[in-house]
C-alpha positions as CSV (number, residue, x, y, z in Angstrom):
1,M,149.3,129.4,70.9
2,N,146.1,131.4,70.3
3,Q,142.9,131.6,72.2
4,E,139.6,133.3,71.5
5,R,136.5,133.3,73.6
6,T,133.9,132.7,71.0
7,S,131.0,133.6,73.3
8,T,130.4,134.5,76.9
9,A,129.0,131.0,77.3
10,E,132.3,129.3,76.5
11,I,135.7,128.8,77.9
12,V,138.1,127.9,75.1
13,L,141.6,126.5,75.4
14,Q,143.5,126.0,72.1
15,Q,146.5,124.2,70.9
16,S,147.9,124.3,67.4
17,D,146.2,121.0,66.6
18,S,143.3,120.9,69.0
19,A,140.7,122.9,71.0
20,L,139.0,122.2,74.3
21,V,135.7,124.1,75.0
22,L,134.1,124.2,78.4
23,D,130.7,125.6,79.4
24,A,131.2,128.9,81.0
25,T,128.2,128.4,83.3
26,N,129.3,125.1,84.9
27,G,132.7,124.1,83.5
28,S,131.5,121.0,81.7
29,I,133.2,119.8,78.5
30,T,131.1,120.8,75.5
31,T,133.5,120.4,72.5
32,F,136.8,118.8,71.6
33,L,138.4,119.3,68.2
34,S,141.4,117.2,67.0
35,H,143.2,118.4,63.8
36,G,140.0,120.1,62.7
37,V,137.7,117.2,63.3
38,I,135.0,117.5,65.9
39,L,135.3,114.5,68.2
40,I,133.0,115.9,71.0
41,P,130.2,117.8,69.4
42,R,128.0,120.3,71.3
43,S,125.1,118.6,73.0
44,L,121.7,119.9,74.1
45,Q,122.0,117.7,77.2
46,Q,123.8,119.3,80.2
47,R,126.5,117.0,81.6
48,P,128.6,117.4,84.7
49,L,132.4,117.7,84.7
50,F,132.9,115.4,87.6
51,R,131.1,113.1,90.1
52,L,132.0,112.2,93.7
53,R,130.7,109.5,96.0
54,F,130.9,110.0,99.8
55,R,130.0,107.4,102.3
56,D,128.7,108.3,105.8
57,T,129.8,106.8,109.0
58,D,127.4,103.9,108.5
59,G,128.7,103.2,105.0
60,F,125.7,104.5,103.1
61,P,126.6,106.4,99.8
62,R,125.9,109.9,98.7
63,E,126.8,111.1,95.2
64,I,127.4,114.7,94.2
65,S,128.1,116.0,90.7
66,S,129.5,119.3,89.6
67,L,126.0,120.4,88.6
68,D,125.0,120.2,92.2
69,L,127.6,122.8,93.3
70,V,128.1,126.6,93.0
71,F,130.5,127.2,90.1
72,K,132.9,130.0,89.4
73,C,135.7,130.5,86.8
74,L,138.5,132.0,88.8
75,S,141.0,132.7,86.1
76,L,141.5,132.2,82.3
77,T,144.6,132.8,80.3
78,L,145.8,131.7,76.9
79,D,146.7,128.2,78.1
80,K,145.2,127.7,81.5
81,V,141.9,127.9,83.3
82,V,141.1,127.6,87.0
83,L,137.6,126.5,88.1
84,S,136.0,126.5,91.5
85,Y,133.1,124.6,93.0
86,H,131.5,124.9,96.4
87,G,128.9,122.7,98.2
88,D,126.6,123.0,101.1
89,T,127.6,123.5,104.8
90,E,127.0,119.9,105.6
91,S,129.6,118.6,103.2
92,G,131.9,121.7,103.4
93,L,132.9,120.7,99.9
94,S,135.3,122.9,98.0
95,I,136.9,121.8,94.7
96,C,139.5,123.5,92.6
97,I,140.2,122.3,89.0
98,K,143.1,123.5,86.9
99,V,143.4,122.8,83.3
100,D,146.7,123.8,81.6
101,S,148.7,122.7,78.5
102,D,152.3,121.7,78.0
103,K,154.9,121.5,75.3
104,D,153.6,118.2,74.1
105,K,150.2,119.8,73.3
106,R,148.4,118.0,76.1
107,F,145.6,119.3,78.2
108,L,146.5,118.4,81.8
109,W,143.7,118.3,84.4
110,H,144.4,118.6,88.1
111,L,141.9,118.4,90.9
112,S,142.1,119.3,94.6
113,L,139.4,119.4,97.2
114,S,138.5,119.7,100.9
115,H,135.4,118.5,102.8
116,T,134.0,118.2,106.2
117,F,131.5,115.5,105.4
118,P,131.1,113.1,108.4
119,G,132.3,110.1,106.6
120,Y,134.8,109.7,103.7
121,L,135.3,110.2,100.0
122,E,135.1,106.9,98.2
123,W,135.7,107.8,94.5
124,I,136.1,110.7,92.0
125,E,135.0,110.4,88.4
126,F,136.9,113.0,86.5
127,P,136.9,114.5,83.9
128,I,133.6,113.3,82.4
129,V,134.1,112.9,78.7
130,V,131.2,111.9,76.4
131,V,131.7,111.1,72.7
132,P,129.3,110.2,70.0
133,G,128.0,106.6,69.9
134,D,127.9,106.3,66.1
135,F,130.3,103.4,65.9
136,I,131.6,102.0,62.6
137,R,129.7,98.6,62.8
138,Q,126.5,100.6,63.4
139,G,127.0,102.6,60.2
140,G,128.9,105.5,61.8
141,Q,132.5,106.5,61.8
142,G,133.7,106.3,65.4
143,T,135.7,103.7,67.3
144,L,136.6,103.5,71.0
145,F,139.7,101.9,72.3
146,W,139.3,100.3,75.8
147,P,142.3,98.9,77.7
148,A,140.7,95.9,79.3
149,V,141.6,92.3,78.3
150,E,144.8,93.6,76.7
151,G,143.0,96.0,74.4
152,I,139.6,96.1,72.6
153,L,138.2,98.2,69.8
154,V,134.6,98.9,70.6
155,E,132.9,99.2,67.1
156,S,129.3,98.5,68.2
157,L,127.7,99.6,71.4
158,S,125.3,96.7,71.4
159,Q,127.9,93.9,71.3
160,R,128.6,93.7,75.1
161,D,124.9,93.7,75.8
162,L,124.3,90.8,73.5
163,T,127.0,88.7,75.4
164,H,125.9,89.3,79.0
165,S,128.7,91.7,79.5
166,S,126.7,94.9,79.9
167,Y,128.3,97.8,81.7
168,R,127.9,97.8,85.5
169,P,129.9,100.1,87.8
170,I,132.8,98.7,89.6
171,E,131.5,97.9,93.1
172,Y,132.0,95.4,95.8
173,P,132.0,92.5,95.2
174,N,134.2,92.5,92.0
175,H,132.8,90.7,89.0
176,G,136.0,89.8,87.2
177,W,136.1,90.7,83.5
178,A,135.4,94.5,83.5
179,G,137.3,97.7,83.6
180,Y,139.0,97.3,87.0
181,Y,142.5,98.7,87.2
182,P,145.1,97.5,88.0
183,G,143.6,94.2,86.9
184,C,141.6,93.2,83.9
185,A,142.2,96.7,82.7
186,Q,146.0,96.5,82.6
187,M,146.7,100.0,81.4
188,Q,145.4,103.5,82.1
189,F,144.5,105.0,78.7
190,M,141.5,105.1,76.4
191,A,141.0,106.7,73.0
192,Y,138.3,107.7,70.6
193,F,138.9,108.2,66.9
194,R,137.2,108.9,63.7
195,Q,138.4,110.1,60.2
196,N,142.0,109.3,61.4
197,R,141.7,111.9,64.1
198,G,141.7,110.9,67.8
199,L,141.2,111.9,71.4
200,Y,143.6,110.3,73.9
201,L,142.3,110.2,77.5
202,A,144.6,108.8,80.2
203,S,145.6,109.0,83.9
204,H,149.3,109.4,84.0
205,D,149.5,107.8,87.4
206,A,152.8,106.1,88.2
207,F,151.3,105.2,91.6
208,C,148.9,102.8,89.8
209,T,146.0,103.8,92.0
210,T,142.8,101.7,91.9
211,K,140.4,102.9,89.3
212,E,137.4,102.0,87.2
213,I,138.3,102.5,83.5
214,E,135.1,101.8,81.6
215,Y,132.7,102.9,79.0
216,A,128.9,103.2,79.1
217,A,126.1,104.2,76.8
218,E,124.6,107.6,77.7
219,G,121.6,108.0,75.4
220,D,123.0,107.9,71.9
221,D,126.4,108.8,73.2
222,V,129.2,107.0,75.1
223,R,130.8,108.1,78.4
224,M,134.5,107.4,78.8
225,I,134.8,106.6,82.5
226,F,137.8,107.2,84.7
227,K,136.9,106.8,88.3
228,L,139.6,107.2,90.9
229,Y,139.5,105.5,94.4
230,P,141.6,107.7,96.7
231,G,141.4,105.3,99.7
232,A,138.6,106.6,102.0
233,R,139.7,110.2,102.2
234,G,138.2,111.7,105.3
235,Q,137.7,115.3,106.4
236,G,140.4,117.6,105.2
237,E,142.3,118.4,102.0
238,Y,143.1,116.0,99.2
239,Q,144.9,116.5,95.9
240,V,144.8,113.9,93.1
241,P,148.5,113.2,92.8
242,F,148.6,112.8,89.0
243,P,147.2,114.6,86.0
244,M,144.3,113.4,83.8
245,V,145.5,113.9,80.3
246,M,143.6,114.8,77.1
247,Q,145.5,115.0,73.8
248,A,144.7,115.1,70.1
249,F,146.4,112.7,67.8
250,E,146.3,111.5,64.2
251,G,145.7,107.8,63.6
252,G,144.1,105.0,65.6
253,W,144.8,102.7,68.5
254,Q,148.5,102.1,67.7
255,E,149.2,105.9,67.7
256,A,147.4,106.2,71.1
257,A,149.5,103.3,72.4
258,E,152.6,105.1,71.2
259,I,151.6,108.1,73.4
260,Y,151.0,105.9,76.4
261,R,154.2,104.0,75.9
262,A,156.2,107.2,75.8
263,W,154.7,108.2,79.1
264,V,155.3,104.8,80.6
265,E,159.0,104.7,79.7
266,G,159.5,108.2,81.0
267,S,157.6,107.6,84.3
268,D,158.4,106.0,87.6
269,L,156.2,103.1,86.8
270,P,157.7,100.0,88.6
271,L,158.8,98.1,85.5
272,P,161.5,95.4,85.3
273,S,164.3,95.8,82.8
274,R,163.7,94.7,79.2
275,L,164.0,91.0,78.6
276,A,166.9,91.6,76.2
277,D,168.8,93.3,78.9
278,R,167.9,91.0,81.8
279,A,170.6,88.8,83.2
280,D,168.1,86.7,85.3
281,R,165.6,85.8,82.5
282,E,164.6,82.2,82.6
283,P,166.3,80.0,79.9
284,W,163.3,77.7,79.5
285,L,161.1,80.6,78.6
286,E,163.6,81.8,76.0
287,K,163.2,78.5,74.2
288,S,159.6,79.5,73.4
289,P,158.0,76.3,74.7
290,V,154.5,75.5,73.3
291,I,152.0,75.4,76.2
292,V,150.1,72.1,76.3
293,T,147.2,72.1,78.7
294,Y,144.6,69.5,79.6
295,P,142.7,68.2,82.7
296,V,143.6,65.0,84.5
297,T,140.0,64.4,85.6
298,G,136.8,65.0,83.7
299,E,136.2,65.4,80.0
300,G,137.0,68.9,79.1
301,H,134.8,71.1,81.2
302,H,135.3,72.8,84.6
303,A,131.8,72.0,86.0
304,G,130.3,69.0,87.5
305,P,131.6,65.8,89.1
306,T,135.0,64.7,87.7
307,Q,136.6,61.3,87.5
308,P,140.2,60.5,86.6
309,N,140.7,60.3,82.8
310,E,143.4,58.7,80.6
311,F,145.9,61.4,81.7
312,F,145.8,60.2,85.3
313,P,148.0,59.1,87.0
314,F,150.0,62.0,85.9
315,T,152.8,59.9,84.4
316,N,150.3,58.4,82.0
317,A,150.7,61.5,79.9
318,L,154.5,61.2,79.4
319,P,154.2,59.3,76.1
320,V,151.7,61.8,74.8
321,I,153.9,64.8,75.7
322,K,157.0,63.1,74.2
323,N,155.1,62.6,71.0
324,I,153.9,66.2,70.9
325,G,157.4,67.5,71.6
326,Q,158.7,65.4,68.7
327,K,155.9,66.5,66.4
328,L,156.4,70.2,67.1
329,D,160.2,69.8,67.5
330,S,159.9,72.1,70.6
331,S,160.1,72.1,74.3
332,I,156.7,71.8,76.0
333,L,155.3,73.5,79.1
334,T,152.7,71.0,80.3
335,L,150.1,73.0,82.2
336,L,147.7,70.9,84.2
337,M,144.1,71.5,85.0
338,H,141.9,69.5,87.5
339,W,145.1,68.2,89.2
340,E,144.3,69.2,92.7
341,G,143.8,66.7,95.5
342,T,141.1,69.0,97.1
343,A,138.7,70.0,94.3
344,P,139.3,71.7,90.9
345,W,139.1,75.5,91.0
346,A,138.5,75.5,94.8
347,P,141.1,77.8,96.3
348,P,143.1,78.4,98.4
349,Y,144.0,74.8,99.2
350,V,145.3,72.7,96.3
351,W,147.8,70.4,98.0
352,P,148.5,67.5,98.0
353,P,147.8,66.7,94.3
354,R,145.3,64.0,93.4
355,G,146.9,60.7,94.1
356,G,149.7,62.2,96.2
357,K,152.9,64.1,95.6
358,E,155.0,61.1,94.4
359,N,153.3,60.6,91.0
360,L,153.3,64.4,90.3
361,Q,157.0,64.5,91.1
362,A,157.7,61.5,88.9
363,F,155.8,63.3,86.1
364,A,157.9,66.4,86.6
365,T,161.1,64.3,86.5
366,G,160.0,62.6,83.3
367,L,159.2,65.9,81.6
368,H,162.6,67.4,82.6
369,E,164.5,64.4,81.3
370,M,162.8,65.0,77.9
371,G,163.6,68.7,78.0
372,H,160.1,69.7,78.9
373,Y,158.5,71.6,81.8
374,L,155.6,71.4,84.3
375,G,153.0,74.0,85.1
376,L,149.9,74.0,87.3
377,Y,146.7,76.0,87.2
378,C,145.5,77.4,90.5
379,S,142.6,79.7,91.4
380,G,143.9,82.8,93.2
381,L,143.1,84.7,96.3
382,A,139.8,83.1,97.3
383,W,138.2,81.0,99.9
384,T,136.0,78.1,98.9
385,N,133.3,77.0,101.3
386,T,131.8,74.3,99.1
387,A,132.5,73.0,95.6
388,V,130.5,70.7,93.3
389,T,133.6,69.8,91.2
390,G,135.7,66.9,92.1
391,D,133.7,64.3,94.1
392,G,131.2,66.9,95.2
393,N,132.0,66.6,98.9
394,Y,134.3,69.6,99.3
395,D,133.0,71.5,102.3
396,R,135.0,73.8,104.6
397,T,132.1,75.8,106.1
398,K,132.8,74.3,109.6
399,E,136.4,75.3,109.4
400,L,135.4,78.8,108.3
401,K,133.2,79.2,111.4
402,R,135.4,77.4,113.8
403,D,138.5,79.5,113.1
404,D,136.6,82.7,112.5
405,L,138.1,82.9,109.0
406,L,135.5,85.3,107.7
407,R,137.5,88.1,109.3
408,H,140.1,87.6,106.6
409,M,137.7,87.9,103.7
410,C,137.0,91.0,101.6
411,R,134.1,92.9,103.2
412,G,131.7,95.3,101.6
413,P,131.0,98.9,102.7
414,L,127.9,97.9,104.7
415,G,129.6,95.0,106.4
416,E,128.4,92.4,103.9
417,Y,130.4,89.4,102.7
418,E,129.9,88.3,99.1
419,S,131.8,87.1,96.1
420,K,130.9,86.9,92.4
421,I,134.1,85.6,90.8
422,C,133.6,81.9,89.8
423,N,130.9,81.6,92.5
424,C,128.0,79.7,90.9
425,D,125.9,76.6,91.3
426,E,128.0,74.7,88.8
427,L,131.4,75.4,90.4
428,R,131.9,76.7,93.9
429,W,130.7,79.1,96.7
430,G,133.0,81.2,98.9
431,Y,134.6,84.6,99.4
432,D,137.6,86.7,98.2
433,I,140.5,86.8,100.6
434,C,141.9,90.3,101.4
435,V,145.5,90.5,100.3
436,K,146.4,92.6,103.3
437,T,145.7,89.8,105.8
438,D,148.5,87.6,107.2
439,F,146.2,84.6,106.4
440,A,146.5,85.3,102.7
441,E,150.3,85.2,102.7
442,T,150.5,82.3,105.0
443,V,148.2,80.0,103.0
444,I,149.1,81.1,99.5
445,A,152.9,81.1,100.1
446,Q,152.7,77.6,101.6
447,E,150.7,76.2,98.7
448,A,153.3,77.7,96.3
449,L,156.2,76.1,98.2
450,N,154.4,72.8,98.2
451,M,154.0,72.9,94.4
452,A,157.5,74.0,93.8
453,S,158.8,71.1,95.9
454,A,157.4,68.6,93.4
455,G,159.5,70.0,90.6
456,V,157.0,72.5,89.1
457,D,158.5,75.2,86.8
458,Y,155.4,77.5,86.5
459,I,152.5,78.2,88.7
460,Q,149.5,80.2,87.5
461,L,148.8,81.1,91.1
462,F,146.4,83.8,90.4
463,D,143.7,82.5,88.1
464,Q,140.6,84.7,88.8
465,N,142.8,87.5,90.1
466,L,142.6,88.9,86.6
467,G,145.8,90.8,85.8
468,G,147.0,90.1,89.3
469,A,144.2,92.2,90.8
470,S,143.7,92.8,94.5
471,Y,139.9,93.0,94.9
472,Q,138.0,95.6,96.8
473,C,137.8,95.4,100.6
474,H,136.2,97.9,103.1
475,D,137.4,96.2,106.3
476,P,139.9,98.5,108.2
477,R,140.7,95.6,110.6
478,H,143.0,94.3,108.0
479,G,145.3,97.3,108.4
480,H,144.1,99.3,105.4
481,P,141.6,102.2,104.9
482,P,137.9,101.3,104.8
483,A,137.6,101.6,101.0
484,P,139.5,100.8,97.8
485,G,142.5,102.9,97.1
486,P,146.3,103.1,96.5
487,W,146.9,100.6,99.4
488,Q,145.7,97.8,97.2
489,T,148.4,98.1,94.6
490,D,151.1,98.4,97.2
491,A,149.8,95.5,99.1
492,M,149.6,93.2,96.0
493,R,153.1,94.1,94.8
494,N,154.5,93.5,98.3
495,F,152.5,90.2,98.6
496,L,153.8,89.0,95.2
497,G,157.4,90.0,96.1
498,R,157.3,88.2,99.4
499,I,156.0,84.9,97.8
500,K,158.8,85.1,95.2
501,D,161.4,85.7,98.0
502,K,160.2,82.7,99.9
503,L,160.5,80.5,96.7
504,V,164.0,81.8,96.1
505,K,165.0,81.3,99.7
506,A,163.8,77.7,99.5
507,G,165.9,77.1,96.4
508,Y,163.1,77.4,93.8
509,D,164.3,80.5,92.1
510,H,163.6,79.0,88.6
511,V,159.8,78.9,89.4
512,R,157.8,81.5,87.6
513,L,154.4,82.8,88.7
514,G,151.5,84.1,86.6
515,C,147.9,85.1,86.5
516,E,144.8,85.0,84.3
517,A,144.9,87.8,81.7
518,A,148.0,89.8,81.1
519,A,149.6,91.2,84.3
520,A,148.5,94.8,85.0
521,E,151.4,97.2,84.7
522,P,152.4,97.4,88.4
523,Y,152.6,93.6,88.7
524,I,154.7,92.8,85.6
525,E,157.9,92.5,87.6
526,H,156.5,89.7,89.7
527,L,154.3,87.9,87.2
528,P,156.5,87.3,84.1
529,L,154.3,84.7,82.3
530,N,150.6,85.0,82.0
531,D,147.5,83.4,80.4
532,L,146.4,86.3,78.2
533,R,143.0,85.0,76.8
534,F,142.6,87.8,74.2
535,F,139.4,86.2,72.9
536,I,137.5,87.5,76.0
537,G,137.5,90.7,74.1
538,F,134.9,89.3,71.6
539,S,132.3,89.9,74.3
540,Y,132.9,93.7,73.8
541,G,134.4,94.3,70.4
542,R,137.5,93.5,68.4
543,P,140.6,92.5,70.4
544,V,143.9,94.2,69.5
545,P,147.3,93.6,71.0
546,A,147.7,96.9,72.8
547,F,149.3,95.4,75.9
548,A,151.9,93.8,73.7
549,Y,152.4,97.2,71.9
550,V,153.3,98.8,75.2
551,F,154.9,96.1,77.3
552,H,156.1,93.2,75.1
553,E,159.7,94.0,75.8
554,Y,159.2,93.4,79.5
555,T,157.2,90.3,79.9
556,T,155.8,87.1,78.2
557,N,152.2,86.0,77.7
558,F,150.8,82.9,76.3
559,M,147.6,82.2,74.3
560,G,145.8,80.7,77.3
561,N,143.5,77.8,77.7
562,Q,140.8,79.6,75.6
563,C,138.2,79.0,78.4
564,L,134.7,79.2,76.9
565,V,135.8,80.6,73.6
566,M,133.4,78.3,71.7
567,E,130.6,79.8,73.7
568,T,131.6,83.1,72.1
569,I,132.5,82.1,68.5
570,D,130.1,80.2,66.3
571,G,132.4,77.3,65.2
572,K,130.1,76.0,62.5
573,K,130.0,79.3,60.7
574,S,133.7,80.0,61.4
575,P,135.5,76.7,61.0
576,N,138.9,78.4,60.6
577,N,138.6,80.1,64.0
578,L,141.4,78.1,65.8
579,A,143.8,79.0,63.0
580,L,142.8,82.6,63.3
581,R,143.4,82.5,67.1
582,L,146.8,80.9,66.6
583,A,147.8,83.5,64.0
584,Y,146.5,86.4,66.2
585,S,148.5,85.2,69.3
586,F,151.6,84.7,67.1
587,C,151.4,88.2,65.7
588,A,151.0,89.5,69.2
589,G,154.2,87.9,70.3
590,D,152.5,85.4,72.6
591,L,153.5,81.8,73.2
592,L,151.1,79.3,71.5
593,T,148.8,77.0,73.4
594,V,147.5,73.6,72.5
595,V,144.4,72.4,74.5
596,L,144.2,68.6,74.4
597,K,141.2,66.2,74.3
598,N,141.4,62.5,74.9
599,G,143.8,60.6,72.7
600,G,146.2,63.6,72.8
601,D,144.4,65.4,70.0
602,I,144.2,69.2,69.6
603,H,140.8,70.5,70.7
604,W,139.1,73.8,70.1
605,A,139.4,75.1,73.7
606,W,139.0,74.3,77.4
607,C,135.4,73.9,78.3
608,E,134.6,72.3,74.9
609,K,133.6,68.8,75.9
610,W,135.5,65.9,74.4
611,D,132.6,64.4,72.5
612,V,132.7,67.5,70.2
613,D,134.4,66.8,66.9
614,P,137.9,68.2,67.1
615,P,139.6,70.5,64.5
616,D,141.7,69.1,61.6
617,Q,144.7,67.6,63.4
618,E,147.4,67.4,60.7
619,K,147.1,71.0,59.5
620,H,146.9,72.5,62.9
621,W,149.9,70.6,64.3
622,K,151.8,71.6,61.1
623,F,150.7,75.3,61.6
624,I,151.7,75.4,65.2
625,R,155.1,73.8,64.5
626,H,155.7,76.3,61.7
627,L,154.8,79.4,63.7
628,N,156.8,78.2,66.7
629,K,159.9,77.7,64.5
630,W,159.7,81.4,63.7
631,R,159.8,82.1,67.4
632,Q,162.8,79.9,67.9
633,G,164.6,81.0,64.8
634,A,164.7,84.2,62.7
635,G,161.8,85.7,64.6
636,K,163.2,85.4,68.1
637,L,164.7,88.8,68.1
638,F,161.3,90.2,67.4
639,L,158.7,87.9,68.9
640,Y,160.5,87.2,72.2
641,F,162.7,90.3,72.7
642,G,161.3,92.9,70.3
643,R,159.3,96.1,70.5
644,M,156.0,96.2,68.6
645,I,155.7,99.1,66.2
646,K,152.9,100.2,63.9
647,S,151.9,97.4,61.5
648,Q,152.3,97.7,57.7
649,E,149.3,98.3,55.4
650,L,149.0,95.5,52.9
651,E,147.2,95.4,49.5
652,G,145.5,92.4,48.0
653,L,143.7,91.2,51.1
654,F,140.0,90.3,51.5
655,E,137.8,90.1,54.5
656,V,137.1,86.9,56.4
657,P,134.0,87.0,58.6
658,L,134.3,85.7,62.2
659,H,130.8,84.8,63.4
660,L,130.0,85.2,67.0
661,T,127.2,83.2,68.9
662,S,125.6,86.6,69.6
663,G,124.9,87.1,65.9
664,E,127.6,89.8,65.6
665,V,130.1,89.4,62.8
666,I,133.7,90.8,62.9
667,Q,135.6,91.0,59.7
668,Y,139.3,90.0,59.8
669,P,141.8,90.6,57.0
670,S,142.8,87.4,55.2
671,V,146.4,87.9,56.3
672,L,147.3,89.0,59.8
673,T,150.3,91.2,60.3
674,S,152.5,92.7,63.0
675,S,155.7,94.8,62.9
676,W,158.6,94.8,65.3
677,R,161.9,96.5,66.1
678,S,164.7,94.5,67.6
679,K,167.1,95.8,70.3
680,D,169.7,96.4,67.5
681,G,167.2,98.5,65.5
682,E,166.3,95.9,62.9
683,V,162.7,96.1,61.7
684,G,160.7,93.0,60.9
685,H,157.2,92.5,59.6
686,F,155.3,89.2,59.9
687,F,152.5,88.3,57.5
688,V,150.5,85.2,58.5
689,N,148.1,83.4,56.2
690,Y,145.7,81.4,58.5
691,L,143.6,80.2,55.6
692,D,143.7,77.0,53.4
693,S,144.3,78.9,50.2
694,R,147.4,80.7,48.9
695,Q,147.3,84.5,49.0
696,E,149.2,87.3,47.3
697,V,149.9,90.6,49.0
698,T,151.6,93.7,47.8
699,L,154.3,95.4,50.0
700,D,154.9,99.1,49.9
701,F,158.5,99.1,51.0
702,D,161.9,97.6,50.1
703,C,162.5,94.5,52.0
704,F,164.3,91.2,52.4
705,I,161.8,88.3,52.4
706,L,162.3,85.2,54.5
707,R,160.1,82.2,54.0
708,N,161.9,79.7,56.2
709,P,162.2,80.2,60.0
710,G,165.7,78.7,60.0
711,E,168.6,81.3,59.9
712,R,170.7,79.3,57.4
713,E,168.8,79.9,54.2
714,A,169.2,83.1,52.1
715,G,166.1,85.2,51.6
716,Q,164.9,87.3,48.6
717,I,165.5,91.0,48.2
718,L,162.5,92.8,46.8
719,P,161.9,96.5,45.8
720,A,158.8,98.5,46.9
721,R,155.5,97.7,45.3
722,S,156.4,94.0,45.0
723,T,153.8,91.3,45.2
724,I,154.6,88.2,47.2
725,D,152.7,84.9,47.7
726,V,152.0,83.6,51.2
727,P,151.3,79.8,51.1
728,P,148.3,78.4,53.1
729,M,148.8,78.4,56.9
730,T,152.3,79.9,56.9
731,A,154.1,83.0,58.0
732,V,156.5,85.2,56.0
733,L,159.0,87.6,57.5
734,A,159.9,90.8,55.7
735,L,163.0,92.6,57.0
736,S,163.2,96.3,56.1
737,K,166.1,96.5,53.6
738,S,167.7,99.5,55.3
739,C,171.4,99.8,54.2
740,R,172.0,96.1,53.9
741,N,174.2,94.8,51.0
742,E,172.0,93.0,48.5
743,A,174.4,90.0,48.3
744,Q,174.2,89.3,52.0
745,T,172.8,85.9,53.1
746,L,170.2,85.6,55.9
747,K,172.9,84.6,58.4
748,E,174.7,87.9,57.7
749,F,171.5,89.8,57.4
750,V,170.1,88.8,60.8
751,H,172.1,89.7,63.8
């Protein structure tokens, strides 16, 4: 390892494949080079290395940056630098930052501080990394990976602004879809790459501390934001208990995910055992049921007054589900919306179901007799005062006041009570319940037990608690510090564990719980099946299955009810969008979802009203059946149990435009692909043609091609540089030839 100080105004740390340059006058990051490519160029604009926010004893904020403090470089060696910052006498602020490197060629950032400010430290943003904003869909070369919504490639800075998803700092009250960790941001790494060279930026935090992980425009550049909430640190000393990591790499988002997965699997992160090794995995999930979801009141939208439809009483739908099960030759998880006897999407109270328990129980029994399963959508840790769904008469404001229930709700730093998640004129008004309160556990656990008693197999108990998130609360009367912090993750994990224990104790150990979005990493153990909704990523950029890349072996996700997807995608300009979404979810290893309209027909998505013309029925039913047969047959070792690996490059593809309602256009390859390794080391590559025309692709490796999902039929052995045809709306599996005997049949070839 060599190091040169290029000028008195620079502090340089070098690895064999990277260099990190700091400003010698204030410690800010000025340059980062990855394998000879400049990813952070020098800027004329002076930027801080960190920011802090304090709150005084009345809750009012005061922000301080490194540029406000007295700076000194205490020591500099070949592979380590120690920086010191001091504030005024009022704050008594003293900060020490150490940057060193390790055998894995990573730059590790450590921060410790002390203060005497008459209040507390609310958050630390550190280190501040700013990269160029010349993204590829704006004519530049850069791409940013962001870990929210399972993973998004940001290829245009303007895209989120066009879709009403502009950046706003994570504050009370939470707003749902944003970079809130652990929650909608399920993982703790970002990456920036250009010219096949990348910068990996991550918090290697096995404690899973609450964070903001975001990106924001800063002039023509982009700030990669990691903001840590230490939990109202008062006067005294504090040391961030994990390193922030910067690392150079070659490649794109998959290579960055490899780095993060290697850390995850070597860390103390609270993960369950892999599905392939788990003795207690649920047999009905292993069957790869197709998720069939629909409302029992209303006509396909969550807002407005709702009257019973043709699927109510619940048992009315039994012939429809029977027909779908036969059509798909698959078990079905029927996942109901608008089933509550209170009001749809009006938590926490859902019980009894509309029309009483008996009909729902009879529906569950009928499903089970056909080999199918029952699931229910719920709406998370929230309190509804009033709701305009249902009959429009839902009102618990008197109860809230009478029982002083406001004391259980999430409170802001200035004593305010407010909620933004699903609070709107067309749905409901209320508050978020703090997970630390006894009230939360008492109410939510009882509702879960009630549902389980009717024969329910799956409860999406935490819709709106995206990723299983515990939302911000500043009320110390609940038994936690007066600010967000590590207590939230611990409280939510304990809360989930206690609800599961109560279900098991009551004899409902088969019941599985889930949330909206993939479960954030500390909650995977308790939320084994979740409504992924990858398409939300179109509000920001191009979705990629990064969560599956890191965590597919440990948990199961499904495609989700696709809520509001047709408000994002221009269906008239992109008529094949449902087939694309099905192919994407299949390649990500997710269970497939069918959203029904009246008559039991496939519809585009939830929130698409029933009077909208549906997609082509025959071809989509056939496509879903075909894809799910792969999950049940030769693909099961990969798509249910497998480990995602870097996908293969294919030749012979063309670009298919996906038009968004914002006017943005994302180009997708005409064949989607994903690659997997089974527990036994077999490597499989799926190629999915979601179009109506046959395609030819050229493979660059020796393989054994399977065209039929069944394991009884022999495949075809092909040498490298072979061209194969992929028929319309079908998937093909290529198994790496390895040392297999060319005369082997598929049954012998596949373990």
